[in-house]
N, C-alpha and C positions, 0 to 999 in steps of 0.2 A: 504493500500500499504506499503510495506516494504521500509526501507532506500535504499536498493539495487534497488528495482523497481523505487523509486522516482528518483534516480540518473540516471538511464537508460532513464526514460521517459523524464526528463528534458534536457538531452543531445541530445536524438534522435529527439526531436522536432525541432531543428535548422537544418532548411535545408540548399680511403677515410673514415672518421668517422663522426659521426652525434652527435650534442649536442642539448639539449633542447633549444627551441627559446624563445625570448621574445614576448610580445603581438604585437609589431610593425611588427615583421616578420610574425606572424600568420595572419595579416590582408592582407598580399599580397596574391592575388588569385592565386592558382595552376591551371594548366591546366590538365585535365584528358582526354587522347585519349581513346575513348571507342566505343564499338558496342553494341547496345541494348540487343542482344541475348546472348552475351558472358558471360558465368558464371564466367570466370576470371575477367572481368570488374565489374561484379555484386559484387564480394567479396570487391573490392577496394571502390566501391560506399558506401558499408555498412560502411566500416572503416572510410571514410571521414566524413560521416553523424554522425556516433557515436561520433566523436571527435569534432564535430561542426566546421569543416573546410569548409570555403567557397571555391568553386572551379569552374572553367569554364569547361563545358562539351563540348568536341570536338568530334563529331561523325566521325567515320572512316567507309567508305564504303569498305567492303572486296573485292569487285570486282574492285574498283578504289583507289588503295592505293599507287600510285607512290610517292605522296608528303609525305605520312606517312613514307615511307621507309627512308626518311631523319632523321626522329625522332628515328624509331627503324628499323635497317636494316633487322632484322628478319621478320618484317612485321606483327607481332602478337600484338593484343591489350591484355591488356591495356599498356599504357605508361603515366608516370607522369612527367610533366615539371614543375620544381620549380626553377625559375630563370635560371641560367646556368646549373642546375643539371637535367639530364634526367635519369629517372629510369624505366626500363621495367621489366616485369614479376610480376604477382600479389603478390607472397610471398615477393619478394624484396621490392616492393612498400609499402606493409603493414608493414613490419619490419622497413622500413625508416621512415614511418609516426609515428610509435609507439615510435621511439627513439626521433624524433624531436618534437612530440606532445605527451608527455608521459601520458596525462590525457584524458579519462580513460584508464589504462593500458590494453593491449590485451593479456598479459600472467600473469598468477598467480604467486605468490611468492613461493608456495609450489612446490618443485622439481618434485614430482610425477605428480601432476596435470599439470605442465608445460610440462613434457614428453608426457602425454596423448594428450595434445593439439597439440604438433608436430606430433605425430603419426596419429591422426585423419586428420589433414591437408594434411599430406603426402599421406594417402590412397586416399583421394580425388584428389590431383594434380598429382599424379604419377600413381595411380591404377585405376582411373575411368575416369576423364575428358579427358585424351589424346585419349581414345578409342571412345569417343562420339564426339570428335572434328569434325565439319562439313567437313573439307577437307579429314580427315581420313575416315569418314563415307561415303563420296562420292566416294572415291577411292575404298573401299570395294565394294560398289554397282556397280561400273563400272567393276570391275574384276569379280564380281559374279552376284548377283541379289539383289533386294530390300529385299527379305525375309532373305537372308544371312546377309545383313547390319543390320536389325533389330535384328536378333539373336546375332550378334557380340556385338552390343551396350548393349543389355539386359543382356547378359552374364557378361559384364564388370561391369555394375551397381549392378547386383545381387551379384557377388562376393565381390565387395567393400562394399555394404551395410551390407552383413553378417559379414564381418570383423569388421565394425564400430559398428554393434549392439553388438557384443561380447566385443569389446574394452570398450564401454561406459555404458553398462548395470549397472555396479556397481558404476559408477562415476557420473551419472547425478543427478541434482536437477531440477530447472526449465529449465536449458540449458545443453549443453553437458557435462560440468565438474563442475556443481554447480549452484549457483544462481546468478552468474555474467556472462556477455557475454564476451567470450574471443576468441582467434584465431580459435579454432575448429569451433565455431559457424559461423564465417564469411566464412568458407569453406563448411560447412554442408548446410546452408540455400539455397545457390544458387544451389548446387548439387541436393538437394531434390526438389527444385522447378522445375529444368530442368527435373528430372526423372519423375515427375508427369505430368507436362504440356507439355513436348515435346515428352516423350517416353512412357507415359501411364503405368508406374510401379506401381503396386499394393503395398502399403506400409503396408498392414496388417501383413506380416511376420516380420516387423521391428518396433515394438511398441515404442522402446525407441527413434529411429529417428523420428517417427510420432509425439510423444509427444513434442519433442524439436521443431519441425516444427510448431506445434500449438502455442507454446510460441513465436516464432519469429514472427508469424503474428499478434501478439499483440503489437509489437514494432514499432513506427513510422519510426525509421531508417532503419528497415528491409523493411516495407511496401513501403517506398518511393524509395527504390533501386531496386525494381523488374523490370524485362525487360520491361513489358508492360507500365510502366510509364515514360520510358525514352523518350527524345525529338525526337530520330531517330526511334522509334517504329512505325511500320504501324499502321494507324488509327484503322484498323479492330481488333487490339489486345488489345486496351484500354477499 
């Protein structure tokens, strides 16, 4: 096991401007408003676990979210409550956590690798995930049919994965941009998981992404964050 692997394994096993906190602050339990199947929530769960941050999981029923609207008027998960601070949107939450809890860092020092991480995350959160979002997919099905909905989602994933494959093919080590887990990995893992398990996407055309996904499955922080292991997941999925 390399030093890098040891660092990840030991961290993963623990299940306005922002400044690094002291240990007393870190012991205060955060609240994560989450939905088990949400890939956006999935990203944040990985970040929290990687950084060894204890948090309270607050499940949000997407069909009964009146109370949650007081937390996030947009009604979308995830949302993080840290004392008087409320942060919504997965990217905003992850960046908040990375600045407040800087170890291990979720962005590399190398400027090029940092840019690649931002690009990969952007492809997922703006080019793929919105098109597979349940309300959007449901709307497409209502306006057309189930076949058209499936084609719509598959097209978005295929287009995004093709772009990611080209972006990352020369950058990867064990993970998306080397042998450390960074921001790109937090976005890739949930997206690939959803593509395989919810939309039956064949990963054979995307060997770089498939290799990364295999590596993620060896990390406890990633294993423990999967939708099927969340407290609000239906028993039939576990």
